N, C-alpha and C positions, 0 to 999 in steps of 0.2 A: 586707359592706361596699360603701361608695358607689361611685357611677361619677364618672368625669371627663368634663368637659365642654370638648369643643375645638371652635372656629370652624372650618366647612370647605364646600367647595363640591362639588358630585359633577358630574362632568362626561363628557362622550364626546368622543373625540377620534379621528376616523376610525373604526375598527370596533375600538376600544379602550373600557374605562371606566377611571377613577380618582379616588380620592377628590384633590382638590386642596387643600394647605395653604399657609398664608403663613408663610414663615420664623419670622417674629416670632413665631407663635402656638403654636411648639413648641420645648422645649427642646434646648439647645445638645447634649448627648451623645446621641451617635449610639445607643448601646444603648437609651437610653429611648425616642428616635424607633423603633427597630425593634421595641418593646415596643408602643408604640402602634400601629404598622401592622400590626402581626401580629391584635391585639387588634380594632382597628375593622375590617379585613377580614374577620376571622373564621377564621383560621389558627393553629395547624394543626388539619386537619379531616382525619381518615380516612377519613370517609366522601366527601372529595371534593365536599363541596356548601356549603360558607361559610354553612350558615344563620345562624349567631349572629354575623354580622357583613355587611359591603356589598359581599363578593366572589362572584362567579356561578358558581364551581366548575371555571373555566378560567383558562388565564395571562393571557388579554387583558382578564379582568374581574378581577386581583388584582393592581391597581396603585396606586402612590401617586406623587404629584408635588409637590415642594417648590419655591415661586417667593418670590424675594427680592432685595435690591437688587443691583445688578451688581459683581462684583468685578473687573472690568477696563473698560479707558475706551470699548472699541468694541462693549458692550453697552448693552441699557437695562435687563434682569433677568439673575440667575442662575436656572436652572432644573436641579433635582435628580432625578433618576429612579430609585425602588426597585422591583424586581420582588417581590413578596410569593409566597412559594412557598403551593400551595394545600395539602397534604399535611404539609409539613414545617415545622418552627417556625424558618424562615429568609428573610433577606432579601438580595437579590442587588442591589447597588449598582455591577455592574462595566459594563454598558450602557445605554445610552439606548433609548428606546422613541419610534420616528418618528412614531408614530400620535398619541400624548398630546402629542407636540412641536406639532402643530396647535392644540391646545387651549390651550397655554401665551399666546400673544399674545392672545387673545382675553379670557383670565383677566384679564392684566394690565391690559388697558384697562378692562374692567367693574368692576375691583376699583380704580381710578384709581392703580395702580404706575405707569403709562405715559399722560402725558397725548397725547392725540389728538384732531384734528378735522378735516372736511372730510369728502370721501367715501371716502376709503382710510386705513386705517393702515400704519406699518411698524412692525414691534417687532423688533429686534437682540437674539436669546437667546442666551445663553451658556450651553451645556450642560455642565456641570461631570464629568459624568460621562467625557465624551469630550473635554473640553476644546476643543470646538470651536463656532464663529458656526452660527447658523441664523437667516436672515433672514423673516421671518412678513410677508407682506401680504394684507391682507383688507379687506373692504367696510367701514364705518361705517353704521349706522342709529341717527339722533339720538344720535351721540356714543357708543353702543356698538355692539357687534360684530354685525355682520348674520348673521342666521341663515337666512333664506327666501334662497333662490334655486332655480337650474335645473339645479345639478350633481350630476348621479347618482353615487354611489361606490357601487361593488359590494360586497355584503353589508350594507349599510346600508338599510333602506327609504326610499322617498321621496327627495327632492332636496332640496338645501341649499345656502347660499351658500358658494363655491368659498374655500379658504385656500391660497393660494401660499406653498410651503415651498423655500426654496434651502438647501440644506445646504453650505456654502463648507468646500474643502479636507476632503473627507470620509475622504480616505486616512488608516491609521493610526491609527485613532480609537480602539481599544481597545490595540494593538500597538506604535504608531509607525511603522509602516511597511505602505503598501499591499500589499506582497508581503510577509510576514511570514518566508517560510523562502527568500525570495530567487526563486523561480520562479513560474511559472505554473500549474503542475502537479508534482504530488509521487504519489510513491506511501507508503501507511500501510503499517506491517506493525500488522495489528489483531488480537487474541487472537479466536479463534472465528471469522475470516472469512480470515485471512492479508492476503496482500497486496492494495491495492486503489488505482486510480488516485483522485486528489482535485484540487480546487482550492482552496486556502487563500488568500482574499482579505479583506483589511481595509478597509472604506469603509462610513461611517456606524456599524457594529458590524462584528465580525470576523464570517464566514461560512465553512463545510466544504462543499463542494460535489460530488457524486458521482453518478453517472451512475445513473440509476433500473435500466437493464437489467442492469448489474453486480451487483443485488441481486435478481433474478429479478422487476422488476416492468416494468408500464407506464408509470409516472409519471404516470397520471390516475388512480390511484385514490381515492375518496373517503375523508375523515377519517374516517366511521364504521369503514370496514374495516380501514384502518390501526389505529383504535384498538383492535381485535380481534388484530390481526396482532401479537403481541408480540416473536416472534421477530424479525422488522424493526426493531420500535423498540428491541429489545436491542441488536443491531447496529447502527444508526444511533446510538444513546448510544455503544457502546463506540468507533465512527469519531470522534464527536464529542470524546472525551476524550484520544485519540490525536492528531487535530488540535490540541487545546489544548496538548499538549505539544510538538508541532513549531512552533507556532505563539510557543511562550516565551509562553504566558497562566499555564500550570501547570507545576511542576515535575516532576511524577508523574499518572499518569492518576487514582490516588487523591486526587490534590489537584485535579483537574480536575472530579471529581465533587462538589467543594465549589463549585465556580463554574458553576450549571447555566445561566445566563443568555447566556454566552458561551463558545465561538463557536456561534453558529446552525448546524446541521446541516439540510441539505436535499437531494433527490433531484430532477434535472433530467432532462429528455427533450425530444427534437424535437417539433414542430408534430405534433398530434394530434388527431383530434375528440373531445370529451370533454363530460361531463356538470356540472352547478353544481349546487350545492346548493339555488338556486331552483329549478331543474327546467328553465330553458332551455339547449337544446344550446349549444357553443361551438365554432364549426368551427376546425379547423387552419388554414385563411387569417387567421382574425383574430388568431393568436398569433405570437409571434416564437420561444418554447419555453413549455414547462410545470413548474412546478415545485409539489414538495410538501415543507412546511418543516416542521420539529419547532421547537417552545417549550417549554424547559422541561419536556421529556420527553412534550408532547401534541401530536398534529399539530391545525397551526393550522388553521382554519376559512377562511380566506384566506392573506395572507402577512406577517407583520410588515414594518412600513414601510421600518425600516432594513435587513432582512433583501431586501427587493426593490430599494432604492437601491445595497445591495451584490451583487446579481445583474445589475441595470445596468452597474454599473462593469466587474464580471468579462466581461459580454459584449461589451465594447468591447476585451479585453485578449486579444491573438493568443496563442494556444496554451494558453488556458483550457478548462477543460470547458464551462464555459457557452458559452463563444464557440463552441466545438466543434456543440453541439448546437442554436445559435440556428439558425431558419429562414432569415434575410435577411443575407447578408454586409454588409450597411445601410450606409445613409446616416450619416455619423458624428453629423448634426445630427439625426436621425430621432428621435421618441419610441422607446422598447424598450416592448414589448406582451407583459408577462409573464402567462402564464395560471394562473389558480389555483384553490381550488375554489368562492369566490364569482364567480367571473368572472374579469375581466382588470384587471391593476394598469398603468396607464402610468407610465413615469419617464423623464426626460430626464437622461442621464449625458454630461457633457463629460470626455474621456479624453485625454490626449495623451502622446506620448512624447518626453522629453529626454535629451540624453545619454545615450541607451541605455537609460533607465529609464520606467517607465511613472509618469505621474502624474493623480490625479485631480483634476479642476479644481472641478467642484462637481455636485449630483445635484440634481434640481426634480423636487417631486410635488405635488400638487394632493389636497389631501382636505376634509371637512368638520366641524365641531365644533360641539359646544350645551351651555350651561349646563343641566343637569338640573334639581337645585336645590341650595338652599344653607342655612346655618343651624348646626346643633349636631350633631357626631358623638359618641357617647357611648362610653368603654371602661369595663373593670372596673379598679377603682383597683388592685384584687389581683394584677393583670398587669403593673403597672409595677414596676422594680427598687425605685426611691427607695422607693414608698411600702410596699413588701414589709418592704424594710430597716426602715424606720420602726416598721411594726407589729411586728416581730421586736424591735425594743429596747425598745418599750413592755411 
């Protein structure tokens, strides 16, 4: 059976990569879209390599973005994110990808979806997954998004042109509340573990954070070591599912298993000397705290950007476990330095307390992004439900 041709762009955004589609080039039916994404990325692949598609075998390389006209007056474009499972035949639409958010503004300008001129572009992005606005600011080079610059992003070789992302009012992106349980710290009853303290925070994306020490870890283990530690990964998944129920994301832990993208689960620990994937040592004095985050069941090689923003906001909330382990009581205007396997992720977070409740005003991060190639992506026609139905009818 023949293959279907679809216009597409392949981009790096931060420490992730995704296939970028214009909304007008996709069918409106979500089941059809999911079939296209799975086929294009190369999932499901029980071998975990996605060799028959564009994916790279890990969650940060198994992503799709859809960009189209805005559905609200305060935005220039709509952006929808889809996380494609590597080994399973599933697509998760429940959350946003902060890293790929950095590619949306440049894509919109270079595709002429947004007009820009002069030295800088400002694109207001409506992320439909979280119903939040992201303001993207980046330099222009002859009317197109600049790619050359001196900004170094940990985990990405070389340097590039910085992209400033302001996530406005990031609280409640997945649950409607910054503190979904009403508390900065909870005690979860987790099968196989028992009672464990956790902070359940929803900013940019929902996250559940536990102390590394409570799981017998240092908090600066490398991803390869965590990959082999199946017992710890199983415990973290059990914690994630229990948190999903407590946060109101899923009704049961079985239902939580069907929503792997959120909440993200991570272990946090106080500042400590740590190794990095590049081999460069990272001193305790350079960080405010360390994190090891799991993304769709796999140890992340850095930290998902929405996860970093959630952590930064959590570190400003007194009583949270992240605030507890942070090395500096902190100037509320100072950036937060998060140590992760690829180095440091620096995030600005503005959090206030109003009428006794915590409010996240915004989170600010810098990324780089680059168009890698554009043209046509091919998917097997036999993978598409509508084609299969027509073939069966014939």
